[in-house]
All heavy atoms as atom14 arrays in JSON, in Angstrom:
{
  "sequence": "MSEGYQNKNIADRLSLSEHTIKLHIHHIISKLGVSNRTEAAAIYLQSDQRATIIEM",
  "atom14_mask": [
    [1, 1, 1, 1, 1, 1, 1, 1, 0, 0, 0, 0, 0, 0],
    [1, 1, 1, 1, 1, 1, 0, 0, 0, 0, 0, 0, 0, 0],
    [1, 1, 1, 1, 1, 1, 1, 1, 1, 0, 0, 0, 0, 0],
    [1, 1, 1, 1, 0, 0, 0, 0, 0, 0, 0, 0, 0, 0],
    [1, 1, 1, 1, 1, 1, 1, 1, 1, 1, 1, 1, 0, 0],
    [1, 1, 1, 1, 1, 1, 1, 1, 1, 0, 0, 0, 0, 0],
    [1, 1, 1, 1, 1, 1, 1, 1, 0, 0, 0, 0, 0, 0],
    [1, 1, 1, 1, 1, 1, 1, 1, 1, 0, 0, 0, 0, 0],
    [1, 1, 1, 1, 1, 1, 1, 1, 0, 0, 0, 0, 0, 0],
    [1, 1, 1, 1, 1, 1, 1, 1, 0, 0, 0, 0, 0, 0],
    [1, 1, 1, 1, 1, 0, 0, 0, 0, 0, 0, 0, 0, 0],
    [1, 1, 1, 1, 1, 1, 1, 1, 0, 0, 0, 0, 0, 0],
    [1, 1, 1, 1, 1, 1, 1, 1, 1, 1, 1, 0, 0, 0],
    [1, 1, 1, 1, 1, 1, 1, 1, 0, 0, 0, 0, 0, 0],
    [1, 1, 1, 1, 1, 1, 0, 0, 0, 0, 0, 0, 0, 0],
    [1, 1, 1, 1, 1, 1, 1, 1, 0, 0, 0, 0, 0, 0],
    [1, 1, 1, 1, 1, 1, 0, 0, 0, 0, 0, 0, 0, 0],
    [1, 1, 1, 1, 1, 1, 1, 1, 1, 0, 0, 0, 0, 0],
    [1, 1, 1, 1, 1, 1, 1, 1, 1, 1, 0, 0, 0, 0],
    [1, 1, 1, 1, 1, 1, 1, 0, 0, 0, 0, 0, 0, 0],
    [1, 1, 1, 1, 1, 1, 1, 1, 0, 0, 0, 0, 0, 0],
    [1, 1, 1, 1, 1, 1, 1, 1, 1, 0, 0, 0, 0, 0],
    [1, 1, 1, 1, 1, 1, 1, 1, 0, 0, 0, 0, 0, 0],
    [1, 1, 1, 1, 1, 1, 1, 1, 1, 1, 0, 0, 0, 0],
    [1, 1, 1, 1, 1, 1, 1, 1, 0, 0, 0, 0, 0, 0],
    [1, 1, 1, 1, 1, 1, 1, 1, 1, 1, 0, 0, 0, 0],
    [1, 1, 1, 1, 1, 1, 1, 1, 1, 1, 0, 0, 0, 0],
    [1, 1, 1, 1, 1, 1, 1, 1, 0, 0, 0, 0, 0, 0],
    [1, 1, 1, 1, 1, 1, 1, 1, 0, 0, 0, 0, 0, 0],
    [1, 1, 1, 1, 1, 1, 0, 0, 0, 0, 0, 0, 0, 0],
    [1, 1, 1, 1, 1, 1, 1, 1, 1, 0, 0, 0, 0, 0],
    [1, 1, 1, 1, 1, 1, 1, 1, 0, 0, 0, 0, 0, 0],
    [1, 1, 1, 1, 0, 0, 0, 0, 0, 0, 0, 0, 0, 0],
    [1, 1, 1, 1, 1, 1, 1, 0, 0, 0, 0, 0, 0, 0],
    [1, 1, 1, 1, 1, 1, 0, 0, 0, 0, 0, 0, 0, 0],
    [1, 1, 1, 1, 1, 1, 1, 1, 0, 0, 0, 0, 0, 0],
    [1, 1, 1, 1, 1, 1, 1, 1, 1, 1, 1, 0, 0, 0],
    [1, 1, 1, 1, 1, 1, 1, 0, 0, 0, 0, 0, 0, 0],
    [1, 1, 1, 1, 1, 1, 1, 1, 1, 0, 0, 0, 0, 0],
    [1, 1, 1, 1, 1, 0, 0, 0, 0, 0, 0, 0, 0, 0],
    [1, 1, 1, 1, 1, 0, 0, 0, 0, 0, 0, 0, 0, 0],
    [1, 1, 1, 1, 1, 0, 0, 0, 0, 0, 0, 0, 0, 0],
    [1, 1, 1, 1, 1, 1, 1, 1, 0, 0, 0, 0, 0, 0],
    [1, 1, 1, 1, 1, 1, 1, 1, 1, 1, 1, 1, 0, 0],
    [1, 1, 1, 1, 1, 1, 1, 1, 0, 0, 0, 0, 0, 0],
    [1, 1, 1, 1, 1, 1, 1, 1, 1, 0, 0, 0, 0, 0],
    [1, 1, 1, 1, 1, 1, 0, 0, 0, 0, 0, 0, 0, 0],
    [1, 1, 1, 1, 1, 1, 1, 1, 0, 0, 0, 0, 0, 0],
    [1, 1, 1, 1, 1, 1, 1, 1, 1, 0, 0, 0, 0, 0],
    [1, 1, 1, 1, 1, 1, 1, 1, 1, 1, 1, 0, 0, 0],
    [1, 1, 1, 1, 1, 0, 0, 0, 0, 0, 0, 0, 0, 0],
    [1, 1, 1, 1, 1, 1, 1, 0, 0, 0, 0, 0, 0, 0],
    [1, 1, 1, 1, 1, 1, 1, 1, 0, 0, 0, 0, 0, 0],
    [1, 1, 1, 1, 1, 1, 1, 1, 0, 0, 0, 0, 0, 0],
    [1, 1, 1, 1, 1, 1, 1, 1, 1, 0, 0, 0, 0, 0],
    [1, 1, 1, 1, 1, 1, 1, 1, 0, 0, 0, 0, 0, 0]
  ],
  "atom14_positions": [
    [[36.38, -36.13, -35.22], [35.48, -35.05, -35.13], [36.25, -33.8, -35.74], [35.67, -32.99, -36.44], [35.27, -34.72, -33.69], [34.33, -33.72, -33.44], [33.71, -33.55, -31.59], [35.18, -32.84, -30.85], [0.0, 0.0, 0.0], [0.0, 0.0, 0.0], [0.0, 0.0, 0.0], [0.0, 0.0, 0.0], [0.0, 0.0, 0.0], [0.0, 0.0, 0.0]],
    [[37.56, -33.6, -35.49], [38.36, -32.49, -36.02], [38.36, -32.58, -37.52], [38.82, -31.6, -38.12], [39.67, -32.41, -35.34], [40.49, -33.5, -35.66], [0.0, 0.0, 0.0], [0.0, 0.0, 0.0], [0.0, 0.0, 0.0], [0.0, 0.0, 0.0], [0.0, 0.0, 0.0], [0.0, 0.0, 0.0], [0.0, 0.0, 0.0], [0.0, 0.0, 0.0]],
    [[38.1, -33.76, -38.16], [38.3, -33.85, -39.68], [36.87, -33.77, -40.26], [36.72, -33.82, -41.4], [38.87, -35.21, -39.96], [40.21, -35.33, -39.57], [40.85, -36.69, -39.85], [40.15, -37.54, -40.55], [42.02, -36.93, -39.47], [0.0, 0.0, 0.0], [0.0, 0.0, 0.0], [0.0, 0.0, 0.0], [0.0, 0.0, 0.0], [0.0, 0.0, 0.0]],
    [[35.87, -33.39, -39.38], [34.45, -33.09, -39.96], [33.59, -34.31, -40.07], [32.46, -34.21, -40.63], [0.0, 0.0, 0.0], [0.0, 0.0, 0.0], [0.0, 0.0, 0.0], [0.0, 0.0, 0.0], [0.0, 0.0, 0.0], [0.0, 0.0, 0.0], [0.0, 0.0, 0.0], [0.0, 0.0, 0.0], [0.0, 0.0, 0.0], [0.0, 0.0, 0.0]],
    [[33.93, -35.49, -39.49], [33.1, -36.63, -39.66], [31.95, -36.53, -38.68], [31.89, -35.96, -37.74], [33.91, -37.95, -39.17], [35.04, -38.31, -40.14], [36.35, -38.27, -39.76], [34.65, -38.88, -41.34], [37.21, -38.6, -40.62], [35.7, -39.24, -42.19], [36.97, -39.16, -41.88], [38.04, -39.53, -42.67], [0.0, 0.0, 0.0], [0.0, 0.0, 0.0]],
    [[30.92, -37.04, -39.31], [29.59, -37.03, -38.4], [29.69, -38.19, -37.47], [30.5, -39.13, -37.61], [28.33, -37.43, -39.4], [28.12, -36.18, -40.35], [27.06, -36.55, -41.24], [26.63, -37.64, -41.43], [26.45, -35.55, -42.08], [0.0, 0.0, 0.0], [0.0, 0.0, 0.0], [0.0, 0.0, 0.0], [0.0, 0.0, 0.0], [0.0, 0.0, 0.0]],
    [[28.82, -38.13, -36.37], [28.85, -39.12, -35.33], [28.72, -40.48, -35.95], [29.41, -41.39, -35.42], [27.67, -38.79, -34.29], [27.99, -37.61, -33.58], [29.12, -37.03, -33.55], [26.93, -37.21, -32.85], [0.0, 0.0, 0.0], [0.0, 0.0, 0.0], [0.0, 0.0, 0.0], [0.0, 0.0, 0.0], [0.0, 0.0, 0.0], [0.0, 0.0, 0.0]],
    [[27.83, -40.7, -36.96], [27.52, -41.99, -37.42], [28.89, -42.52, -38.06], [29.18, -43.71, -37.81], [26.52, -41.87, -38.51], [26.2, -43.34, -39.13], [24.96, -43.32, -40.06], [24.75, -44.62, -40.65], [25.2, -45.84, -40.12], [0.0, 0.0, 0.0], [0.0, 0.0, 0.0], [0.0, 0.0, 0.0], [0.0, 0.0, 0.0], [0.0, 0.0, 0.0]],
    [[29.68, -41.75, -38.77], [30.94, -42.18, -39.34], [31.8, -42.51, -38.3], [32.66, -43.43, -38.47], [31.45, -41.1, -40.37], [30.35, -40.74, -41.37], [29.88, -39.61, -41.53], [30.19, -41.77, -42.35], [0.0, 0.0, 0.0], [0.0, 0.0, 0.0], [0.0, 0.0, 0.0], [0.0, 0.0, 0.0], [0.0, 0.0, 0.0], [0.0, 0.0, 0.0]],
    [[31.99, -41.74, -37.29], [32.97, -42.02, -36.17], [32.56, -43.27, -35.56], [33.37, -44.09, -35.25], [32.96, -40.86, -35.21], [33.46, -39.53, -35.92], [33.76, -41.18, -34.01], [33.14, -38.21, -35.0], [0.0, 0.0, 0.0], [0.0, 0.0, 0.0], [0.0, 0.0, 0.0], [0.0, 0.0, 0.0], [0.0, 0.0, 0.0], [0.0, 0.0, 0.0]],
    [[31.3, -43.57, -35.29], [30.77, -44.73, -34.65], [31.15, -45.83, -35.42], [31.63, -46.96, -34.92], [29.26, -44.61, -34.42], [0.0, 0.0, 0.0], [0.0, 0.0, 0.0], [0.0, 0.0, 0.0], [0.0, 0.0, 0.0], [0.0, 0.0, 0.0], [0.0, 0.0, 0.0], [0.0, 0.0, 0.0], [0.0, 0.0, 0.0], [0.0, 0.0, 0.0]],
    [[30.88, -45.82, -36.81], [31.14, -47.03, -37.68], [32.72, -47.27, -37.64], [33.09, -48.44, -37.69], [30.72, -46.67, -39.19], [29.26, -46.69, -39.23], [28.47, -47.36, -38.35], [28.78, -46.16, -40.28], [0.0, 0.0, 0.0], [0.0, 0.0, 0.0], [0.0, 0.0, 0.0], [0.0, 0.0, 0.0], [0.0, 0.0, 0.0], [0.0, 0.0, 0.0]],
    [[33.54, -46.22, -37.77], [34.96, -46.37, -37.77], [35.5, -47.04, -36.49], [36.5, -47.72, -36.56], [35.53, -45.08, -37.98], [36.93, -45.06, -38.47], [37.32, -43.66, -39.15], [38.7, -43.82, -39.75], [39.35, -42.76, -40.26], [38.66, -41.65, -40.19], [40.37, -42.99, -40.7], [0.0, 0.0, 0.0], [0.0, 0.0, 0.0], [0.0, 0.0, 0.0]],
    [[34.93, -46.65, -35.37], [35.37, -47.19, -34.11], [34.58, -48.44, -33.65], [34.98, -48.91, -32.46], [35.31, -46.05, -33.04], [36.11, -44.84, -33.23], [35.96, -43.85, -32.18], [37.66, -45.28, -33.36], [0.0, 0.0, 0.0], [0.0, 0.0, 0.0], [0.0, 0.0, 0.0], [0.0, 0.0, 0.0], [0.0, 0.0, 0.0], [0.0, 0.0, 0.0]],
    [[33.65, -48.81, -34.44], [32.8, -49.92, -34.0], [32.18, -49.77, -32.55], [32.12, -50.6, -31.64], [33.61, -51.22, -33.99], [34.15, -51.51, -35.1], [0.0, 0.0, 0.0], [0.0, 0.0, 0.0], [0.0, 0.0, 0.0], [0.0, 0.0, 0.0], [0.0, 0.0, 0.0], [0.0, 0.0, 0.0], [0.0, 0.0, 0.0], [0.0, 0.0, 0.0]],
    [[31.54, -48.6, -32.45], [30.78, -48.21, -31.29], [29.38, -47.73, -31.82], [29.14, -47.48, -32.9], [31.47, -47.04, -30.49], [32.88, -47.27, -29.97], [33.54, -46.12, -29.5], [32.7, -48.36, -28.86], [0.0, 0.0, 0.0], [0.0, 0.0, 0.0], [0.0, 0.0, 0.0], [0.0, 0.0, 0.0], [0.0, 0.0, 0.0], [0.0, 0.0, 0.0]],
    [[28.57, -47.5, -30.87], [27.18, -47.05, -31.18], [27.22, -45.62, -31.33], [28.18, -44.89, -30.67], [26.15, -47.41, -30.09], [26.35, -46.62, -28.99], [0.0, 0.0, 0.0], [0.0, 0.0, 0.0], [0.0, 0.0, 0.0], [0.0, 0.0, 0.0], [0.0, 0.0, 0.0], [0.0, 0.0, 0.0], [0.0, 0.0, 0.0], [0.0, 0.0, 0.0]],
    [[26.41, -45.04, -32.1], [26.22, -43.59, -32.34], [25.89, -42.89, -31.04], [26.42, -41.8, -30.71], [25.16, -43.27, -33.4], [25.16, -41.8, -33.93], [24.25, -41.69, -35.06], [23.72, -42.57, -35.62], [24.1, -40.51, -35.34], [0.0, 0.0, 0.0], [0.0, 0.0, 0.0], [0.0, 0.0, 0.0], [0.0, 0.0, 0.0], [0.0, 0.0, 0.0]],
    [[25.15, -43.51, -30.15], [24.78, -42.89, -28.97], [26.07, -42.74, -28.07], [26.22, -41.75, -27.45], [23.84, -43.81, -28.23], [23.56, -43.38, -26.74], [22.8, -42.26, -26.53], [23.98, -43.91, -25.56], [22.74, -42.12, -25.28], [23.47, -43.07, -24.57], [0.0, 0.0, 0.0], [0.0, 0.0, 0.0], [0.0, 0.0, 0.0], [0.0, 0.0, 0.0]],
    [[26.96, -43.8, -27.97], [28.28, -43.76, -27.24], [29.01, -42.57, -27.84], [29.69, -41.78, -27.06], [29.0, -44.97, -27.45], [28.22, -46.08, -26.95], [30.35, -44.97, -26.69], [0.0, 0.0, 0.0], [0.0, 0.0, 0.0], [0.0, 0.0, 0.0], [0.0, 0.0, 0.0], [0.0, 0.0, 0.0], [0.0, 0.0, 0.0], [0.0, 0.0, 0.0]],
    [[29.17, -42.28, -29.07], [29.96, -41.28, -29.64], [29.25, -39.95, -29.27], [30.05, -39.04, -28.91], [30.02, -41.41, -31.29], [30.64, -42.66, -31.62], [30.54, -40.16, -31.84], [32.05, -42.83, -31.07], [0.0, 0.0, 0.0], [0.0, 0.0, 0.0], [0.0, 0.0, 0.0], [0.0, 0.0, 0.0], [0.0, 0.0, 0.0], [0.0, 0.0, 0.0]],
    [[27.95, -39.74, -29.32], [27.32, -38.54, -28.92], [27.7, -38.23, -27.41], [27.86, -37.06, -27.05], [25.81, -38.72, -29.01], [25.36, -38.57, -30.43], [23.81, -38.77, -30.62], [23.31, -38.68, -31.84], [21.91, -38.93, -32.01], [0.0, 0.0, 0.0], [0.0, 0.0, 0.0], [0.0, 0.0, 0.0], [0.0, 0.0, 0.0], [0.0, 0.0, 0.0]],
    [[27.65, -39.25, -26.68], [28.02, -39.09, -25.08], [29.31, -38.62, -24.92], [29.69, -37.66, -24.15], [27.75, -40.45, -24.36], [27.87, -40.42, -22.91], [26.76, -39.39, -22.38], [27.65, -41.76, -22.37], [0.0, 0.0, 0.0], [0.0, 0.0, 0.0], [0.0, 0.0, 0.0], [0.0, 0.0, 0.0], [0.0, 0.0, 0.0], [0.0, 0.0, 0.0]],
    [[30.4, -39.24, -25.63], [31.76, -38.87, -25.5], [31.91, -37.39, -26.0], [32.66, -36.69, -25.34], [32.73, -39.72, -26.3], [32.82, -41.06, -25.62], [33.33, -41.32, -24.27], [32.69, -42.34, -26.09], [33.36, -42.61, -24.01], [33.02, -43.27, -24.97], [0.0, 0.0, 0.0], [0.0, 0.0, 0.0], [0.0, 0.0, 0.0], [0.0, 0.0, 0.0]],
    [[31.35, -37.1, -27.08], [31.48, -35.7, -27.63], [30.84, -34.7, -26.65], [31.43, -33.67, -26.38], [30.99, -35.67, -29.11], [31.81, -36.35, -29.97], [30.79, -34.29, -29.46], [31.19, -36.46, -31.42], [0.0, 0.0, 0.0], [0.0, 0.0, 0.0], [0.0, 0.0, 0.0], [0.0, 0.0, 0.0], [0.0, 0.0, 0.0], [0.0, 0.0, 0.0]],
    [[29.7, -35.06, -25.99], [29.11, -34.14, -25.07], [30.0, -33.97, -23.89], [30.24, -32.78, -23.4], [27.8, -34.78, -24.55], [27.21, -34.12, -23.34], [26.59, -32.95, -23.52], [27.18, -34.44, -22.06], [26.25, -32.5, -22.28], [26.54, -33.41, -21.35], [0.0, 0.0, 0.0], [0.0, 0.0, 0.0], [0.0, 0.0, 0.0], [0.0, 0.0, 0.0]],
    [[30.73, -35.07, -23.44], [31.67, -34.9, -22.3], [32.91, -34.0, -22.78], [33.45, -33.21, -21.91], [32.11, -36.36, -21.8], [31.06, -36.94, -21.08], [30.91, -38.31, -21.35], [30.1, -36.51, -20.23], [29.88, -38.62, -20.43], [29.39, -37.53, -19.83], [0.0, 0.0, 0.0], [0.0, 0.0, 0.0], [0.0, 0.0, 0.0], [0.0, 0.0, 0.0]],
    [[33.38, -34.25, -23.93], [34.51, -33.4, -24.41], [34.25, -31.98, -24.48], [34.84, -31.06, -23.97], [34.98, -33.95, -25.76], [35.54, -35.29, -25.68], [35.85, -32.96, -26.47], [35.78, -36.0, -27.02], [0.0, 0.0, 0.0], [0.0, 0.0, 0.0], [0.0, 0.0, 0.0], [0.0, 0.0, 0.0], [0.0, 0.0, 0.0], [0.0, 0.0, 0.0]],
    [[32.95, -31.63, -25.05], [32.56, -30.3, -25.03], [32.41, -29.74, -23.69], [32.81, -28.49, -23.4], [31.22, -30.21, -25.82], [31.48, -30.52, -27.32], [30.58, -28.83, -25.67], [30.23, -30.72, -28.22], [0.0, 0.0, 0.0], [0.0, 0.0, 0.0], [0.0, 0.0, 0.0], [0.0, 0.0, 0.0], [0.0, 0.0, 0.0], [0.0, 0.0, 0.0]],
    [[31.78, -30.37, -22.7], [31.65, -29.96, -21.36], [33.02, -29.57, -20.79], [33.27, -28.6, -20.01], [30.91, -30.87, -20.55], [29.56, -31.02, -21.08], [0.0, 0.0, 0.0], [0.0, 0.0, 0.0], [0.0, 0.0, 0.0], [0.0, 0.0, 0.0], [0.0, 0.0, 0.0], [0.0, 0.0, 0.0], [0.0, 0.0, 0.0], [0.0, 0.0, 0.0]],
    [[33.9, -30.59, -20.82], [35.18, -30.47, -20.11], [35.94, -29.43, -20.7], [36.72, -28.67, -20.04], [35.96, -31.85, -20.14], [35.34, -32.8, -19.3], [36.16, -34.13, -19.13], [35.55, -35.03, -18.12], [36.37, -36.27, -17.9], [0.0, 0.0, 0.0], [0.0, 0.0, 0.0], [0.0, 0.0, 0.0], [0.0, 0.0, 0.0], [0.0, 0.0, 0.0]],
    [[35.87, -29.09, -21.99], [36.64, -27.98, -22.71], [35.92, -26.58, -22.47], [36.61, -25.69, -22.57], [36.76, -28.23, -24.16], [37.75, -29.29, -24.54], [37.65, -29.51, -26.08], [39.1, -29.02, -24.12], [0.0, 0.0, 0.0], [0.0, 0.0, 0.0], [0.0, 0.0, 0.0], [0.0, 0.0, 0.0], [0.0, 0.0, 0.0], [0.0, 0.0, 0.0]],
    [[34.76, -26.64, -21.96], [33.87, -25.4, -21.72], [33.65, -24.56, -22.9], [33.61, -23.39, -23.0], [0.0, 0.0, 0.0], [0.0, 0.0, 0.0], [0.0, 0.0, 0.0], [0.0, 0.0, 0.0], [0.0, 0.0, 0.0], [0.0, 0.0, 0.0], [0.0, 0.0, 0.0], [0.0, 0.0, 0.0], [0.0, 0.0, 0.0], [0.0, 0.0, 0.0]],
    [[33.34, -25.36, -24.02], [33.05, -24.77, -25.33], [31.48, -25.03, -25.53], [30.98, -25.78, -24.83], [33.85, -25.25, -26.45], [35.3, -24.88, -26.22], [33.78, -26.85, -26.68], [0.0, 0.0, 0.0], [0.0, 0.0, 0.0], [0.0, 0.0, 0.0], [0.0, 0.0, 0.0], [0.0, 0.0, 0.0], [0.0, 0.0, 0.0], [0.0, 0.0, 0.0]],
    [[31.08, -24.36, -26.66], [29.6, -24.5, -27.06], [29.18, -25.51, -27.96], [28.07, -25.99, -28.02], [29.18, -23.19, -27.42], [29.31, -22.09, -26.61], [0.0, 0.0, 0.0], [0.0, 0.0, 0.0], [0.0, 0.0, 0.0], [0.0, 0.0, 0.0], [0.0, 0.0, 0.0], [0.0, 0.0, 0.0], [0.0, 0.0, 0.0], [0.0, 0.0, 0.0]],
    [[30.18, -26.0, -28.81], [29.89, -26.94, -29.74], [31.18, -27.75, -30.19], [32.16, -27.45, -29.95], [29.26, -26.25, -30.85], [30.09, -25.13, -31.48], [31.22, -25.35, -31.82], [29.58, -23.95, -31.73], [0.0, 0.0, 0.0], [0.0, 0.0, 0.0], [0.0, 0.0, 0.0], [0.0, 0.0, 0.0], [0.0, 0.0, 0.0], [0.0, 0.0, 0.0]],
    [[30.95, -28.66, -31.1], [31.96, -29.66, -31.59], [33.0, -28.92, -32.42], [34.22, -29.27, -32.47], [31.42, -30.76, -32.19], [30.6, -30.45, -33.48], [29.89, -31.72, -34.11], [30.76, -32.67, -34.5], [30.38, -33.94, -34.45], [29.36, -34.4, -33.79], [31.28, -34.87, -34.92], [0.0, 0.0, 0.0], [0.0, 0.0, 0.0], [0.0, 0.0, 0.0]],
    [[32.49, -27.79, -33.18], [33.43, -27.05, -33.83], [34.41, -26.32, -33.13], [35.69, -26.33, -33.43], [32.69, -26.02, -34.86], [31.76, -26.64, -35.59], [33.58, -25.17, -35.65], [0.0, 0.0, 0.0], [0.0, 0.0, 0.0], [0.0, 0.0, 0.0], [0.0, 0.0, 0.0], [0.0, 0.0, 0.0], [0.0, 0.0, 0.0], [0.0, 0.0, 0.0]],
    [[33.95, -25.78, -31.92], [34.96, -25.02, -31.07], [35.85, -26.09, -30.43], [37.12, -25.93, -30.26], [34.24, -24.29, -29.97], [33.48, -23.1, -30.48], [32.7, -22.45, -29.26], [32.94, -22.72, -28.13], [32.05, -21.41, -29.61], [0.0, 0.0, 0.0], [0.0, 0.0, 0.0], [0.0, 0.0, 0.0], [0.0, 0.0, 0.0], [0.0, 0.0, 0.0]],
    [[35.42, -27.4, -30.14], [36.27, -28.43, -29.51], [37.31, -28.84, -30.54], [38.47, -29.01, -30.15], [35.4, -29.53, -29.09], [0.0, 0.0, 0.0], [0.0, 0.0, 0.0], [0.0, 0.0, 0.0], [0.0, 0.0, 0.0], [0.0, 0.0, 0.0], [0.0, 0.0, 0.0], [0.0, 0.0, 0.0], [0.0, 0.0, 0.0], [0.0, 0.0, 0.0]],
    [[36.96, -28.99, -31.68], [37.79, -29.34, -32.84], [38.91, -28.31, -33.03], [40.1, -28.55, -33.18], [37.05, -29.65, -34.12], [0.0, 0.0, 0.0], [0.0, 0.0, 0.0], [0.0, 0.0, 0.0], [0.0, 0.0, 0.0], [0.0, 0.0, 0.0], [0.0, 0.0, 0.0], [0.0, 0.0, 0.0], [0.0, 0.0, 0.0], [0.0, 0.0, 0.0]],
    [[38.58, -27.1, -32.95], [39.36, -25.96, -33.14], [40.63, -26.0, -31.96], [41.78, -25.76, -32.26], [38.85, -24.64, -33.13], [0.0, 0.0, 0.0], [0.0, 0.0, 0.0], [0.0, 0.0, 0.0], [0.0, 0.0, 0.0], [0.0, 0.0, 0.0], [0.0, 0.0, 0.0], [0.0, 0.0, 0.0], [0.0, 0.0, 0.0], [0.0, 0.0, 0.0]],
    [[40.06, -26.27, -30.71], [41.06, -26.36, -29.65], [42.05, -27.5, -29.96], [43.21, -27.36, -29.68], [40.37, -26.51, -28.3], [39.64, -25.2, -27.92], [41.22, -27.01, -27.09], [38.68, -25.33, -26.76], [0.0, 0.0, 0.0], [0.0, 0.0, 0.0], [0.0, 0.0, 0.0], [0.0, 0.0, 0.0], [0.0, 0.0, 0.0], [0.0, 0.0, 0.0]],
    [[41.45, -28.62, -30.34], [42.39, -29.75, -30.61], [43.35, -29.46, -31.76], [44.53, -29.75, -31.66], [41.6, -31.0, -31.14], [42.37, -31.94, -31.69], [43.23, -32.86, -31.0], [42.35, -32.27, -33.11], [43.91, -33.87, -31.52], [42.98, -33.13, -33.66], [43.84, -34.08, -32.92], [44.63, -34.93, -33.44], [0.0, 0.0, 0.0], [0.0, 0.0, 0.0]],
    [[42.88, -28.84, -32.87], [43.73, -28.46, -33.96], [44.82, -27.43, -33.59], [45.91, -27.54, -34.19], [42.92, -28.09, -35.09], [42.05, -29.11, -35.73], [41.04, -28.45, -36.81], [42.94, -30.21, -36.36], [0.0, 0.0, 0.0], [0.0, 0.0, 0.0], [0.0, 0.0, 0.0], [0.0, 0.0, 0.0], [0.0, 0.0, 0.0], [0.0, 0.0, 0.0]],
    [[44.57, -26.68, -32.62], [45.58, -25.66, -32.18], [46.51, -26.16, -31.11], [47.53, -25.53, -30.8], [44.94, -24.35, -31.8], [44.1, -23.62, -32.74], [43.25, -22.51, -32.15], [43.19, -22.33, -30.96], [42.64, -21.81, -33.07], [0.0, 0.0, 0.0], [0.0, 0.0, 0.0], [0.0, 0.0, 0.0], [0.0, 0.0, 0.0], [0.0, 0.0, 0.0]],
    [[46.22, -27.42, -30.72], [47.07, -28.04, -29.48], [48.23, -28.64, -30.09], [48.36, -29.19, -31.13], [46.11, -28.94, -28.82], [46.85, -29.77, -27.9], [0.0, 0.0, 0.0], [0.0, 0.0, 0.0], [0.0, 0.0, 0.0], [0.0, 0.0, 0.0], [0.0, 0.0, 0.0], [0.0, 0.0, 0.0], [0.0, 0.0, 0.0], [0.0, 0.0, 0.0]],
    [[49.2, -28.64, -29.19], [50.6, -29.3, -29.41], [50.42, -30.86, -29.16], [51.25, -31.63, -29.54], [51.73, -28.73, -28.52], [52.07, -27.49, -28.98], [51.85, -27.04, -30.08], [52.68, -26.68, -28.13], [0.0, 0.0, 0.0], [0.0, 0.0, 0.0], [0.0, 0.0, 0.0], [0.0, 0.0, 0.0], [0.0, 0.0, 0.0], [0.0, 0.0, 0.0]],
    [[49.36, -31.28, -28.47], [49.01, -32.59, -28.15], [48.68, -33.43, -29.2], [48.5, -34.7, -29.25], [48.0, -32.63, -27.01], [48.38, -32.03, -25.78], [49.58, -32.59, -25.17], [49.78, -33.74, -25.05], [50.51, -31.7, -24.74], [0.0, 0.0, 0.0], [0.0, 0.0, 0.0], [0.0, 0.0, 0.0], [0.0, 0.0, 0.0], [0.0, 0.0, 0.0]],
    [[48.34, -32.87, -30.41], [47.92, -33.62, -31.59], [48.72, -34.8, -31.91], [48.43, -35.85, -32.42], [47.7, -32.68, -32.9], [46.48, -31.88, -32.72], [46.31, -31.0, -33.93], [47.53, -30.28, -34.2], [47.88, -30.01, -35.55], [47.15, -30.16, -36.45], [49.12, -29.32, -35.63], [0.0, 0.0, 0.0], [0.0, 0.0, 0.0], [0.0, 0.0, 0.0]],
    [[50.07, -34.59, -31.87], [51.1, -35.57, -32.2], [51.09, -36.84, -31.42], [51.49, -37.91, -31.74], [52.47, -34.97, -32.16], [0.0, 0.0, 0.0], [0.0, 0.0, 0.0], [0.0, 0.0, 0.0], [0.0, 0.0, 0.0], [0.0, 0.0, 0.0], [0.0, 0.0, 0.0], [0.0, 0.0, 0.0], [0.0, 0.0, 0.0], [0.0, 0.0, 0.0]],
    [[50.48, -36.56, -30.14], [50.46, -37.8, -29.22], [49.16, -38.72, -29.41], [49.19, -39.78, -28.97], [50.52, -37.41, -27.75], [49.36, -36.62, -27.36], [51.85, -36.57, -27.52], [0.0, 0.0, 0.0], [0.0, 0.0, 0.0], [0.0, 0.0, 0.0], [0.0, 0.0, 0.0], [0.0, 0.0, 0.0], [0.0, 0.0, 0.0], [0.0, 0.0, 0.0]],
    [[48.31, -38.2, -30.23], [47.13, -38.99, -30.4], [47.21, -39.99, -31.73], [47.7, -39.49, -32.7], [45.87, -38.18, -30.68], [45.6, -37.34, -29.26], [44.59, -38.99, -30.97], [44.56, -36.37, -29.46], [0.0, 0.0, 0.0], [0.0, 0.0, 0.0], [0.0, 0.0, 0.0], [0.0, 0.0, 0.0], [0.0, 0.0, 0.0], [0.0, 0.0, 0.0]],
    [[47.03, -41.13, -31.55], [47.21, -42.22, -32.58], [46.15, -41.89, -33.78], [45.04, -41.85, -33.41], [46.99, -43.44, -32.13], [48.11, -43.92, -30.93], [47.22, -44.52, -33.24], [47.91, -45.22, -30.34], [0.0, 0.0, 0.0], [0.0, 0.0, 0.0], [0.0, 0.0, 0.0], [0.0, 0.0, 0.0], [0.0, 0.0, 0.0], [0.0, 0.0, 0.0]],
    [[46.59, -41.75, -34.9], [45.81, -41.54, -36.09], [45.17, -42.86, -36.41], [45.68, -43.88, -36.35], [46.49, -40.8, -37.23], [46.99, -39.46, -36.83], [47.01, -38.64, -37.95], [46.3, -38.89, -39.01], [47.65, -37.67, -38.01], [0.0, 0.0, 0.0], [0.0, 0.0, 0.0], [0.0, 0.0, 0.0], [0.0, 0.0, 0.0], [0.0, 0.0, 0.0]],
    [[43.95, -42.8, -36.94], [43.16, -44.12, -37.36], [43.41, -44.3, -38.73], [43.38, -43.66, -39.56], [41.67, -43.88, -37.14], [41.42, -43.75, -35.62], [39.72, -44.01, -35.19], [38.88, -42.51, -35.68], [0.0, 0.0, 0.0], [0.0, 0.0, 0.0], [0.0, 0.0, 0.0], [0.0, 0.0, 0.0], [0.0, 0.0, 0.0], [0.0, 0.0, 0.0]]
  ]
}
């Protein structure tokens, strides 16, 4: 998401349904208390936790 991929591309890459990706992104946005995926991605990119997430 932080690299600008669309839900379909993320779903294909993770071998999940697009619906599952939409649901996960919805939950991420809700838990972060932001309005959209761009704001969620910005929080991630500014976070020190980036190094702990395995890159695909």
